[in-house]
C-alpha positions in Angstrom: 22.1 -34.8 -39.0 18.4 -35.8 -38.1 15.4 -32.9 -38.3 15.2 -33.2 -34.4 18.5 -32.3 -33.7 18.1 -29.3 -36.0 15.1 -28.0 -34.4 15.6 -24.9 -32.1 13.7 -24.0 -29.1 13.1 -20.6 -28.2 12.1 -21.1 -24.6 8.8 -19.4 -25.6 7.1 -20.8 -22.7 9.4 -18.6 -19.9 7.5 -15.4 -21.9 5.0 -13.3 -20.1 3.9 -12.1 -23.6 1.5 -14.5 -26.1 3.8 -13.5 -29.1 7.4 -12.9 -29.6 6.7 -10.0 -31.9 4.6 -8.2 -28.9 7.6 -9.7 -26.7 10.1 -8.3 -29.0 8.0 -5.0 -29.5 8.0 -4.3 -25.9 11.8 -5.0 -25.5 12.7 -1.8 -27.8 10.0 0.2 -26.2 11.7 -0.2 -23.0 15.2 0.2 -24.3 14.4 3.1 -26.1 13.1 4.7 -22.9 15.8 3.9 -20.6 18.4 5.4 -23.8 16.5 8.5 -23.6 16.5 8.6 -19.7 20.3 8.3 -20.1 20.3 11.3 -22.6 17.9 13.5 -20.6 19.5 13.0 -17.2 23.3 12.9 -17.9 
């Protein structure tokens, strides 16, 4: 296998955030907000 075949594209060009770390952090916050909403209203 050559090095070109092992390269993994993350698809960052489709992200609305500049960095992967910020995108992951925002996804975590949104997930926590949804979980809190479910916990409170059910």
